[in-house]
C-alpha positions in Angstrom: 80.8 94.5 131.3 81.3 96.8 134.2 84.2 98.1 136.2 82.3 97.3 139.3 82.4 93.6 138.7 86.0 93.3 140.1 87.7 94.3 143.3 88.9 97.9 142.9 92.2 97.1 144.6 93.1 94.4 142.0 94.2 95.5 138.6 93.6 93.4 135.5 95.5 92.7 132.3 94.2 91.5 129.0 97.0 89.8 127.1 96.2 89.3 123.4 98.4 86.6 121.9 98.3 84.3 124.9 100.1 81.3 123.2 103.3 83.2 122.5 106.5 83.0 124.5 106.5 86.8 124.9 102.8 86.8 125.9 103.4 84.1 128.6 106.4 86.1 130.0 104.4 89.4 130.1 101.4 87.7 131.7 103.6 86.0 134.3 105.3 89.3 135.1 101.9 91.0 135.8 100.6 87.9 137.7 103.7 88.2 139.9 102.6 91.8 140.7 99.2 90.5 141.9 97.2 91.4 138.7 94.2 89.4 137.4 95.2 88.0 134.0 93.1 87.1 130.9 94.9 85.4 128.1 93.2 85.8 124.7 94.2 83.4 122.0 92.9 81.4 119.0 94.3 78.1 120.3 92.6 77.8 123.7 94.4 74.5 124.6 97.9 76.1 124.2 96.7 79.2 126.1 95.5 77.0 128.9 99.0 75.4 129.1 100.5 78.8 129.4 97.9 79.8 132.1 98.8 76.7 134.1 102.5 77.5 133.8 101.9 81.1 135.0 99.9 79.8 138.0 102.6 77.4 138.9 105.5 79.9 138.5 103.7 82.8 140.3 101.2 81.2 142.6 98.5 83.4 141.0 95.0 81.9 140.9 93.2 84.4 138.7 94.6 83.5 135.2 91.7 83.0 132.8 91.7 82.1 129.1 89.4 83.5 126.4 89.1 82.4 122.8 89.9 85.1 120.2 90.9 84.9 116.6 92.6 88.1 115.6 91.4 87.7 112.0 87.7 87.3 113.0 87.2 91.1 113.4 83.4 90.8 113.4 83.6 89.2 116.8 85.7 91.8 118.5 82.9 93.8 120.1 81.3 90.6 121.4 84.6 89.4 122.8 85.1 92.7 124.7 81.5 92.7 125.9 81.9 89.2 127.4 85.0 90.0 129.5 84.3 90.1 133.2 85.4 93.7 133.4 87.2 96.3 131.3 90.9 95.7 132.0 93.3 98.3 133.3 95.9 97.4 130.7 95.8 95.6 127.3 99.0 94.2 125.8 98.8 92.9 122.2 101.7 90.7 121.3 100.1 89.1 118.2 102.4 88.5 115.3 103.1 86.3 112.4 106.6 86.3 111.0 105.7 84.2 108.0 107.8 83.2 105.0 108.8 86.0 102.7 109.3 83.8 99.6 105.9 82.1 100.1 104.3 85.5 100.6 105.7 86.7 97.3 104.1 83.8 95.5 100.8 83.3 97.4 98.6 86.4 97.8 96.2 84.6 100.2 99.2 83.8 102.5 100.6 87.3 102.2 97.1 88.7 103.2 97.1 86.5 106.3 100.6 87.8 107.3 99.6 91.4 106.8 96.2 91.1 108.5 97.7 89.2 111.5 100.4 91.9 112.1 98.3 95.0 111.4 94.6 94.9 110.6 93.4 92.6 113.3 95.5 94.1 116.2 94.7 97.7 115.1 91.0 97.1 114.8 90.8 95.4 118.2 92.9 98.1 119.9 90.7 100.8 118.4 87.7 99.3 120.1 89.7 99.1 123.4 90.8 102.7 123.0 87.2 103.9 122.7 86.2 102.1 125.9 89.3 103.3 127.8 88.5 106.9 126.6 84.9 106.6 127.8 86.1 105.4 131.2 88.9 108.0 131.3 92.0 105.9 131.8 93.9 102.8 130.6 97.2 101.6 129.1 97.4 100.1 125.6 100.7 98.4 124.7 101.3 97.2 121.1 104.3 95.0 120.4 105.5 95.9 116.9 108.9 95.3 115.4 112.1 97.0 114.2 111.2 95.3 110.8 108.6 98.0 110.4 111.2 100.8 110.6 112.3 100.3 107.0 111.3 97.8 104.3 114.0 95.2 103.6 114.1 92.6 100.8 114.3 89.7 103.3 111.0 90.3 105.1 109.1 93.2 103.6 105.7 91.6 103.8 106.0 91.0 107.5 107.7 94.4 107.8 104.9 96.1 106.0 102.4 94.8 108.4 104.4 95.9 111.4 105.1 99.3 109.8 101.3 99.8 109.5 100.8 98.7 113.2 103.5 101.1 114.4 101.9 104.0 112.4 98.5 103.1 113.8 99.9 103.1 117.4 101.6 106.5 116.8 98.4 108.0 115.5 96.3 106.6 118.3 98.9 107.9 120.8 98.6 111.4 119.2 94.8 111.3 119.2 94.7 110.4 122.9 97.5 112.8 124.0 96.3 114.9 126.9 94.0 112.2 128.3 94.7 109.5 130.9 94.8 106.8 128.2 98.4 105.9 127.3 99.5 104.1 124.1 102.9 102.5 123.9 104.8 101.0 121.0 107.3 98.2 121.9 109.9 97.1 119.4 111.8 94.1 120.8 114.3 93.5 118.0 115.3 89.8 117.8 113.8 87.7 120.6 114.7 84.1 121.4 111.3 82.4 121.0 109.7 79.5 119.2 108.9 81.9 116.3 112.6 82.6 115.7 113.8 79.0 116.4 116.3 78.0 113.7 117.4 81.5 113.0 121.0 82.5 113.4 120.6 85.2 116.1 123.4 87.4 117.3 123.7 87.3 121.1 124.1 91.0 121.8 121.2 91.9 119.5 118.8 89.2 120.9 116.5 89.6 123.9 114.9 87.0 126.0 111.1 87.0 126.5 111.6 87.9 130.2 113.5 91.0 129.2 110.6 92.1 127.0 108.2 91.4 129.8 110.2 93.4 132.3 110.2 96.5 130.1 106.4 96.2 129.5 105.6 95.6 133.1 107.8 98.6 134.0 105.4 100.9 132.1 103.1 100.8 135.1 105.6 103.0 136.9 107.8 104.4 134.1 105.6 105.6 131.2 107.0 105.8 127.7 105.9 106.3 124.1 108.2 104.0 122.0 110.4 101.4 123.5 113.3 99.5 121.9 113.8 96.7 124.3 117.5 96.5 123.6 118.6 100.1 123.2 121.2 99.2 120.6 118.3 98.7 118.2 117.4 102.3 118.3 120.8 103.2 117.0 120.9 100.4 114.4 117.5 101.4 113.0 118.5 105.0 112.9 121.5 104.1 110.8 119.4 101.8 108.5 116.8 104.5 108.0 119.5 107.0 107.2 121.0 105.0 104.3 120.2 106.7 100.9 117.8 104.6 98.8 120.2 104.2 96.0 122.8 102.6 98.3 120.1 100.7 100.3 119.0 98.8 97.2 122.5 97.4 96.7 122.6 96.0 100.2 119.8 93.4 99.8 119.3 93.3 103.5 
């Protein structure tokens, strides 16, 4: 894989999690800016449908799909080696909300939730970071969650995975500080997607996928370290983190 394989005037995005609603919106935003897009996903057929939708909505022609299972960590190096070129930006939106009650009762299922939200994405981005550092530039965006800001009874298995991912991104950002490799953590809060379908979402606290995409695409001109897509979530999570543990246990959030 060589940077010389693509036109220097055209930038490229690798979107990990290409079947998600947020992933489709992010990829469409970059395609509309003239970027070359690669959607990576386990379900290639669903990713191809998203790719077709992006082409139709943006008029972009260079929207490719690559198969990637975020839990098949042994294949990450091969996956990166087989890309046409090292992308300019990598955005990872992989996530699995899961079912808290099932996770409490089924260790294998809980492992899947944790690995999907933390282990797989972190290991992949570590390999990307090494390649970006060797090249001397690049942008890594990891979509985490406000659920990782403090463990809550209602979703602590999912939250634990996202907390690990947020901590990983923070450490990676610290390690690469002073270089031209940027690492950004995005915390969307509630987002109206198929993953949250059926949930009773509060309007002012709920973002649309396009709003998340707009903030991520904006990083190309407005760098940041940690983004709460809806700024109200920064205040909400500050308050939640500040609640004393003795009181927090009584809330059963």
